[in-house]
C-alpha positions in Angstrom: -14.2 -32.2 -1.9 -14.3 -29.0 -3.5 -16.6 -26.4 -2.3 -19.2 -24.3 -4.0 -16.9 -21.9 -5.0 -14.3 -23.9 -6.9 -17.5 -25.8 -8.7 -18.8 -22.7 -10.1 -15.3 -21.4 -10.5 -14.9 -24.3 -13.1 -17.7 -23.7 -14.9 -16.8 -20.0 -15.8 -18.9 -18.4 -13.0 -18.5 -15.1 -10.9 -15.9 -16.3 -7.7 -17.3 -15.6 -4.7 -15.9 -12.3 -3.3 -16.5 -12.6 0.4 -14.3 -15.9 0.0 -11.7 -14.2 -2.0 -11.4 -11.7 0.7 -11.2 -14.4 3.3 -8.3 -15.5 1.1 -6.5 -12.1 1.5 -6.8 -11.9 4.7 -5.6 -15.1 5.6 -2.6 -14.7 3.6 -2.2 -11.5 5.2 -1.7 -13.0 8.5 0.2 -15.5 7.0 2.9 -14.3 5.4 3.7 -12.1 7.9 3.6 -15.1 10.8 5.9 -17.5 8.3 7.5 -15.1 5.5 7.0 -16.2 1.7 9.2 -19.2 1.6 7.5 -20.8 5.0 3.8 -19.9 3.7 1.9 -22.8 1.5 -1.4 -22.4 -0.6 -2.7 -25.1 1.3 -2.3 -23.3 4.9 -3.5 -20.0 3.4 -6.6 -22.4 2.5 -6.7 -23.9 6.1 -7.2 -20.2 7.3 -9.6 -19.0 5.1 -11.9 -21.6 5.3 -11.7 -22.6 1.9 -10.7 -25.6 -0.2 -6.9 -25.3 -2.1 -8.7 -25.6 -5.5 -10.7 -22.5 -4.5 -7.2 -20.6 -3.8 -6.1 -21.5 -6.9 -9.4 -20.4 -9.0 -8.5 -17.0 -7.5 -4.8 -16.6 -7.6 -3.0 -18.6 -10.1 0.4 -19.0 -7.8 1.4 -17.9 -4.2 3.6 -14.9 -5.6 0.8 -13.5 -7.3 -1.5 -14.1 -3.8 1.2 -12.5 -1.6 1.2 -9.6 -4.5 -2.7 -9.1 -4.2 -1.9 -9.1 -0.3 -0.2 -6.1 -0.3 -2.2 -4.4 -3.1 -5.4 -4.7 -1.0 -3.7 -3.6 2.1 -2.3 -0.7 0.2 -5.7 -0.2 -1.8 -7.6 -0.5 1.5 -6.2 2.8 3.2 -4.9 4.2 0.2 -7.6 3.7 -2.4 -6.5 4.8 -5.9 -9.3 7.6 -6.1 -7.5 10.1 -3.8 -5.0 10.8 -5.9 -7.4 12.3 -8.1 -7.2 15.8 -9.2 -10.1 17.3 -10.8 -10.2 21.0 -12.2 -11.0 23.5 -9.6 -9.3 21.2 -7.1 -7.3 22.3 -4.2 -3.8 21.2 -4.7 -2.5 22.2 -0.9 -6.5 20.2 -0.1 -5.7 16.8 -2.2 -1.9 16.2 -1.0 -3.4 16.8 2.6 -5.4 14.3 2.0 -3.0 11.6 0.6 -0.6 12.7 3.3 -3.0 11.7 6.1 -3.7 8.3 4.8 0.0 7.6 3.7 1.1 8.1 7.7 -2.3 6.0 8.2 -1.3 3.5 7.0 2.5 3.1 7.4 2.1 3.6 11.1 -0.6 0.6 11.6 -0.1 -2.7 13.3 0.1 -4.7 9.8 2.2 -2.3 7.7 4.7 -2.2 11.0 4.6 -6.1 11.2 5.5 -6.5 7.1 8.2 -4.0 7.7 9.7 -5.9 10.5 9.6 -8.9 8.4 11.1 -7.6 5.4 14.1 -6.3 7.1 14.5 -9.5 8.7 14.7 -11.4 5.4 17.0 -8.7 3.9 19.5 -10.9 1.7 17.6 -14.0 2.0 14.5 -13.8 0.6 14.4 -11.1 -2.1 11.5 -12.8 -4.6 9.3 -11.6 -1.1 11.2 -7.9 -1.4 10.9 -7.6 -4.6 7.1 -8.3 -5.1 6.0 -6.3 -1.9 8.1 -3.0 -3.1 6.1 -2.9 -6.5 2.7 -4.3 -5.0 3.0 -1.9 -2.7 5.7 1.0 -2.6 5.8 1.2 -6.5 2.5 1.0 -7.3 2.0 4.2 -4.6 4.8 6.6 -5.8 3.6 5.5 -9.5 0.1 6.9 -8.4 1.6 10.2 -7.0 4.0 10.7 -10.1 1.0 10.5 -12.4 -0.9 13.3 -10.0 2.2 15.4 -10.0 2.8 15.5 -13.5 -1.6 16.8 -13.9 -0.6 19.3 -11.5 1.7 20.4 -13.4 0.1 20.4 -16.6 -1.9 22.3 -14.8 0.3 24.9 -14.0 -0.1 24.5 -10.4 3.3 23.1 -9.5 7.0 23.9 -11.4 8.8 20.5 -11.6 11.1 18.7 -13.9 11.1 15.2 -12.0 7.5 14.3 -11.1 8.8 10.7 -9.9 11.7 12.4 -7.7 8.9 15.1 -6.4 7.0 12.1 -5.7 9.7 10.1 -3.6 10.4 13.0 -1.9 7.0 13.9 -0.9 6.6 9.8 0.9 9.9 10.5 2.3 9.1 13.9 4.9 5.9 12.0 5.4 7.7 9.0 6.6 10.4 10.9 9.1 12.7 9.6 11.9 9.1 9.3 13.8 8.3 6.3 11.8 11.6 4.8 12.4 11.8 4.9 15.9 8.2 2.8 15.4 9.6 0.6 13.4 12.4 -0.6 15.3 10.4 -0.6 18.6 11.4 3.2 20.6 8.7 5.0 19.8 5.3 5.3 19.6 2.9 6.3 16.9 1.9 9.7 16.8 -1.5 11.0 17.9 -3.8 12.1 15.3 -3.6 15.4 15.9 0.8 15.2 15.6 -0.2 13.4 12.5 -2.0 16.3 11.2 0.2 18.6 12.2 3.2 16.8 10.7 1.2 16.5 7.2 0.2 20.0 7.4 4.1 21.1 7.5 4.9 18.8 4.3 2.9 19.6 2.0 4.2 23.7 3.1 7.1 22.7 2.4 6.4 20.5 -0.4 4.6 23.4 -2.2 7.3 26.1 -1.2 10.0 24.4 -3.0 7.4 23.0 -6.1 4.2 25.1 -6.0 3.7 28.5 -8.6 3.0 31.4 -6.3 -0.5 32.9 -6.5 -0.5 35.9 -9.8 
């Protein structure tokens, strides 16, 4: 029997945000454990404690749900306002803020588990790979590109290709330490180590792209 959220959704009333969050939490756990092909909307509904109709009232199909789950994970740890650059903001402070959030995100247990899953499915589930990249890494790169474009317009950096610079910035932050963590031969950096790494990446990045004070 449909639950109350399903009935109200059919009448056009606002959906229950708590149930949406429960669905996303269930989806993240199941996609990591069973992969994209092995996860059904029925299983997500059961795990979330809602009806399948409720799941479909929030997310039209499994691809939409998977993308939303990846987005929720990224936005939970790197909300898009973190990429804001207001007049008078210190670019070094802004980049370090983004860097800390990114390093914390990619070294989280959920992110490591998902990255390992994506690697294990390489060449097998290209749809899941595409959805993952577009919902997570690509959205983050796009936000960084927009921030660097604003910084260039304000004369804070000198760069010809904001997209390439954004990719370089995150590539430096990721480092070989993250690869060791993913393949299981290393540990996540301590808070002090992560802070020092982010600070050095930002220093080197602005050494290459920054504008010297007049």
